C-alpha positions in Angstrom: 23.3 35.2 12.0 20.4 33.7 10.2 19.2 30.2 11.4 16.9 28.1 9.5 14.7 24.9 10.7 12.7 22.5 9.1 9.1 24.2 9.4 7.1 20.9 8.8 8.4 19.9 12.5 6.6 23.1 13.9 3.0 24.2 14.2 2.5 27.9 13.6 -0.3 29.7 15.8 0.3 33.2 15.1 -2.3 35.1 12.7 0.5 35.7 10.4 0.9 32.1 9.7 0.9 31.2 5.8 -1.7 28.9 4.7 -0.5 25.5 5.0 -1.6 23.5 2.0 -1.1 26.6 -0.4 2.5 26.8 1.0 3.1 23.1 0.4 1.5 22.8 -2.8 3.1 25.9 -4.0 6.6 24.4 -3.0 5.7 21.2 -5.1 4.9 23.3 -8.1 8.1 25.2 -7.8 10.2 22.0 -7.7 8.7 20.8 -10.9 8.2 24.1 -12.8 4.5 24.1 -12.5 2.3 27.3 -12.1 -0.6 25.4 -10.6 -0.9 24.5 -6.9 -1.2 20.7 -7.0 1.2 17.7 -6.5 0.8 14.1 -6.9 1.1 11.0 -4.4 1.4 7.7 -6.3 2.0 4.1 -5.6 0.6 1.3 -3.5 -2.9 0.5 -3.9 -3.1 -1.1 -0.4 -2.4 2.5 1.1 -3.9 4.7 -1.5 -7.4 2.8 -1.8 -8.4 3.7 2.0 -5.6 4.8 4.3 -4.5 7.8 2.0 -7.7 9.3 1.1 -8.4 9.6 5.1 -5.1 11.1 5.7 -5.7 13.5 3.2 -9.1 14.5 4.7 -7.8 14.8 8.2 -5.1 17.1 6.9 -7.8 19.4 5.4 -9.8 19.2 8.7 -6.8 20.3 10.7 -6.2 23.3 8.4 -10.1 24.0 8.4 -10.4 23.8 4.9 -12.8 21.9 2.7 -11.9 19.3 0.5 -13.7 17.5 -2.3 -12.8 14.1 -4.0 -13.3 14.2 -7.5 -13.6 10.9 -9.5 -11.8 10.3 -12.5 -12.2 7.8 -15.6 -9.8 5.4 -14.2 -10.9 4.1 -10.5 -7.3 3.9 -9.6 -7.0 7.6 -9.8 -8.7 10.3 -7.7 -8.0 14.2 -7.4 -8.8 16.1 -4.0 -9.4 19.6 -4.3 -8.8 21.9 -1.2 -10.8 25.0 -1.0 -11.6 27.6 1.8 -14.9 28.8 3.4 -15.5 30.8 0.4 -15.3 28.1 -2.1 -12.2 29.4 -3.6 -9.8 26.5 -4.5 -6.3 26.5 -3.0 -4.6 23.4 -4.0 -5.2 19.9 -5.5 -3.4 16.4 -4.7 -3.5 13.8 -7.4 -3.7 10.1 -6.2 -2.5 7.3 -8.4 -2.8 3.9 -7.2 -1.1 1.4 -9.2 1.3 -0.4 -6.9 4.3 0.2 -5.0 6.6 -0.5 -7.8 5.0 2.5 -9.6 5.7 4.9 -6.9 9.5 4.8 -7.1 9.1 5.3 -11.2 7.0 8.4 -10.5 9.5 9.8 -8.0 12.5 9.4 -10.3 10.3 11.1 -13.1 9.3 13.6 -10.7 5.5 13.3 -11.6 5.0 12.6 -8.0 6.3 14.1 -4.7 5.2 11.3 -2.5 5.5 7.6 -2.9 3.4 5.1 -1.3 4.8 1.7 -0.9 3.7 -1.5 1.0 7.1 -2.9 1.2 10.5 -1.3 1.6 12.6 0.3 -1.3 14.8 -2.2 -3.0 18.4 -1.3 -3.7 18.2 -1.1 -7.3 15.5 1.7 -6.8 17.8 3.5 -4.3 20.6 3.6 -7.0 18.1 4.7 -9.9 16.7 7.4 -7.6 20.5 8.4 -6.2 21.9 8.5 -9.9 18.7 10.8 -11.0 20.1 13.2 -8.3 17.4 12.7 -5.8 19.5 11.8 -2.8 19.4 8.8 -0.6 15.8 7.6 -0.5 16.8 5.3 2.6 17.6 8.5 4.5 15.6 9.7 7.4 14.2 12.7 5.7 13.1 10.6 2.5 11.6 7.2 4.0 8.8 7.1 6.6 7.3 4.3 8.2 3.3 5.2 8.6 1.9 1.9 9.9 2.0 -1.8 10.3 0.1 -4.2 8.3 -0.3 -7.9 7.9 -0.8 -10.1 5.0 -3.6 -12.5 5.0 -4.2 -15.5 3.2 -8.0 -15.6 2.2 -10.7 -18.1 1.2 -14.6 -18.0 1.0 -16.4 -18.4 3.9 -17.8 -21.6 3.5 -14.3 -23.1 2.4 -13.4 -25.4 5.3 -9.9 -24.5 5.8 -9.1 -22.7 8.9 -5.5 -22.9 9.6 -2.6 -23.4 7.0 1.0 -23.6 7.3 3.2 -21.4 5.1 4.9 -24.3 3.7 1.5 -25.5 2.4 0.4 -21.8 1.3 3.6 -21.8 -1.0 2.7 -25.3 -2.3 -0.9 -23.9 -3.4 0.1 -20.5 -4.6 3.3 -22.3 -6.7 0.9 -25.0 -8.0 2.7 -28.0 -6.1 -0.9 -28.4 -4.7 -3.7 -28.1 -7.1 -6.8 -29.8 -5.2 -7.8 -29.2 -1.7 -8.1 -32.8 -1.2 -3.9 -32.8 -1.1 -4.4 -30.9 2.2 -7.1 -33.0 3.8 -10.1 -31.2 2.8 -12.9 -32.0 0.5 -11.9 -32.8 -3.4 -12.0 -29.5 -5.6 -9.3 -27.8 -7.7 -7.6 -24.8 -6.0 -8.0 -21.6 -7.8 -5.4 -18.9 -7.1 -5.6 -15.2 -7.2 -2.9 -13.0 -6.7 -2.4 -9.1 -6.7 -0.5 -7.7 -9.8 3.4 -7.7 -10.4 3.8 -4.3 -9.4 1.8 -4.6 -6.0 3.9 -4.4 -3.0 1.5 -6.8 -1.2 2.6 -9.2 -3.7 6.2 -8.6 -3.6 6.0 -8.7 0.2 4.2 -12.2 -0.2 6.8 -13.3 -2.4 9.6 -12.1 -0.2 8.0 -13.9 2.9 6.5 -17.1 1.5 7.7 -17.9 -2.0 11.5 -17.0 -2.3 12.6 -18.5 0.7 11.1 -21.9 -0.5 12.3 -21.2 -4.2 8.9 -21.1 -5.4 7.2 -19.0 -8.4 3.7 -18.1 -8.6 1.6 -20.7 -10.6 1.0 -19.4 -14.4 -2.8 -20.0 -13.9 -3.2 -17.5 -11.2 -5.6 -14.7 -11.5 -3.8 -11.5 -11.1 -6.0 -8.7 -9.9 -5.8 -4.8 -10.1 -7.0 -3.9 -6.5 -7.2 -5.9 -3.2 -10.6 -5.0 -2.7 -11.1 -6.8 -6.1 -9.3 -9.8 -5.2 -11.0 -10.3 -1.8 -14.6 -10.0 -3.7 -13.6 -12.8 -6.3 -12.0 -15.1 -3.7 -15.1 -14.5 -1.2 -17.4 -15.5 -4.2 -15.2 -18.7 -5.3 -15.7 -21.6 -2.9 -12.4 -23.2 -4.2 -10.6 -19.8 -4.3 -7.5 -18.6 -2.2 -5.8 -15.3 -2.6 -3.6 -12.9 -0.4 -4.4 -9.2 0.6 -3.7 -6.8 3.4 -5.7 -7.1 6.6 -7.7 -4.3 5.8 -9.2 -5.9 2.7 -10.6 -9.0 4.1 -14.4 -7.7 3.5 -16.4 -11.1 3.0 -13.6 -13.1 2.7 -12.2 -15.5 5.5 -8.9 -15.1 6.8 -7.0 -18.1 7.5 -4.7 -18.6 10.8 -1.1 -19.3 10.1 0.5 -22.5 11.6 4.0 -22.7 12.6 6.2 -25.8 12.1 5.8 -26.4 16.0 2.0 -26.3 15.9 1.6 -22.9 17.2 -1.5 -21.4 15.5 -1.7 -17.4 15.0 -4.8 -15.6 13.8 -4.3 -12.4 11.9 -5.3 -9.4 14.2 -4.1 -5.9 15.1 -2.6 -7.4 18.3 -0.4 -10.1 16.8 0.6 -8.0 13.9 1.9 -5.3 16.4 3.5 -7.7 18.4 5.2 -9.3 15.3 3.9 -12.8 16.4 1.9 -13.0 13.1 4.5 -14.4 10.4 3.0 -12.4 7.7 3.4 -8.8 9.2 5.0 -5.8 7.3 5.7 -2.2 7.4 3.9 0.6 5.2 6.0 3.3 3.8 6.0 6.9 2.3 9.0 8.1 0.4 9.4 11.9 -0.2 11.2 14.1 -2.6 13.0 17.3 -0.9 13.8 20.4 -2.8 
């Protein structure tokens, strides 16, 4: 009888193979009842700002297609157009980067086919998507770990702080410590910067640092729309402190993390891969299936 297999797990090398992006996009269009060969990827700014555009371009290179990024009025949006050698457009990917929590809302409304999240899906989100008839998003076909990352606590380069314990980090971000002199540094009001409330980076930091200590973010914290924006603001503020993903250090200084036993761990690719760094995390893609 007829046997069906998951085509995404195989490479087609015959001259009769279908064009990959066209088939994928048409499948997505069919899922949502659209006529255009296009689909949307939504969610995490940490993934969407740098990593996902590189993945999209590498995908186009593998298929020997040309891809053009089209800027949008909102810098958190982008469109990638796929075209063949003659310039004929075959498909388009819309990329929306407004935080991990928005990925699950986009999946639920079926406005997105792929959700980017820099933290694992919550049980309440699993339940909502299942109730919407979209299956178990923790299943092997829906949840995919695409990389490891580390949260870094950042200051300006000329800030004298070098290492900080997680307890002290929590005290600064909660407002229990409001002046650097309380931590043994020259006096100056500590100014807290933090990702927006929909950010998976913030939710990961909240889970790893704030919630275990029953702390909440200080009300005067400046919330930023992107991690790059936050890093640049902190880098220009000698009294500032913030938290971003490892890839968004830019011109800021990353602090080492100090354990209660006195062991000091710098944020690095090695310490994150080995989970020695205490603020390590996984990055996820969540997929809808027909």
